[in-house]
N, C-alpha and C positions, 0 to 999 in steps of 0.2 A: 456433574455431567458437563462435558465440554461440547458446546455447539459448534458445528463446522459448516462451511458452505464451499462447494466446489465450483470454480470457474473453469470452463472447458477450454481446451486448446484451440488455437486458430487466431482469434482476435488479439490485438495488442493490449497488454495490461501494464499499467505503470504503478509502482509501489513506492510510497514515500512516507516520511514521518511528519506528522503535524506537530510542530514545535510547541504550540500553546498547550495541546493535550499532553505532550510529553512532560512538560513542566508540572502540570497538574498530577500526572501519574507519579512523578518523583516525590511529590508532597503526600502521596498516599491515596489519592482518589482512584476509584475504579472506573477508568476511562479506556477507550480504544485509540491509542496514539498512532496507529498505522492507518493509511488510507490507500485503497487499491482503486484506481480509475479503470473502468472497463465498460465499453459500449456506451459512453456518455454519462455513466452514473458513478458516484463515489460510494465505495463499500468500506466503512470503518471496521477495523478488527484489532484484536489484541496481539496477534501474530499471523504471519503468512508464510506458507511453504511453497516455493516455486519448484516444480518437479522436473524442469529442464533448465537449460542455461539462462542466466540473467545478465543483461548488459547494463552496466551502471553508467549513467549519463550526467555530465557536468554541463548544465545549461545556465550559466551565470547571467548571461545577457539576454536570454529569451526564456523566462520561466514559464511553467505551466499556468493555466488559468487560475489555479488555486494559490499560486505564488511559489510552488516548489522549484528549486533550482538544482537540487541533487536528488536523483531518483534512480530506481532500477526498473528495467522494462523487459518483458518476455512475451512470447506468443504461445508458450507452453501452458499446461494446466497449473492452476494455483489453488491451494487449499487455504481458506481463511478460518481462523479460530476466533469466534465471536465472544 
């Protein structure tokens, strides 16, 4: 059974890959390498589906607070697979 969580449309959601967790997933660990930032909280997930357009941002010189420099963002609804 796959657990899902729906983030509603309206507020900005930023989706990025956590490199440390991605490396662990490649080695076979069961981790959630994606992080969705939404309303000041981080939501880890194994995959995310954006139901509307996603803008990909290259912010090399001004990363997010978590350190992400490349990420996608949308104001549309997003489904997280936990």
